[in-house]
C-alpha positions, 0 to 999 in steps of 0.5 A: 343799323347804327350810322357811323358817318358824321356831318360836323359844324364847327366854331359857328360864333353867334352873339346872343343874351346868355348869363345870369349876372344882371350885367349879362342881361343887357349885353350881348355876348359870343356863344361858339358852338360845334355840332355833330349829327348822323349822316348817310355819306354813301347815299348822299354820294351816290345821289350827289343831292342835298336831299339825301344828306344834312342840309348843313347851311339850313342848319346853320342858318337856323342856329343863328336864328335861334341862338341870336333870339335866345335869352337864357341863364345858362349854356346848359338851357341853351344847348339843350333847347337848340339841340332839340329844336334841330333835332324836331325841325331837321329829322335828325336822330341824334345831335352832339354840341359843345356850346361855350362862352369865350372868356367867361372865366379869367385866365381860361380860353372858354368854358362850356358844356357838351351835350348829346341828344337823341330824337324821342 
């Protein structure tokens, strides 16, 4: 049965080393992350226990730790590696994530990627 309930985390801003230009390798930049993952809200609502849902505070803390230590050239790489790490560590079935770099393109609010990854 496909789960249609979703927990989301939006606009999580984290500073990291990201980019392929030489100057980008020496300056922390902010990336903004949105993510969604499946959850059985009925089960969680019935038990009123965090063990029956996705612990989004733990996911947020892990995301901040992972991203702040990362040193990738591409947002594509950072998004993929983060998604797979969260799937593996938290046992979630899938994750949909948008990761963007505000101000990366002159005249644009932000640029980034949206990916969806599933448990192997």
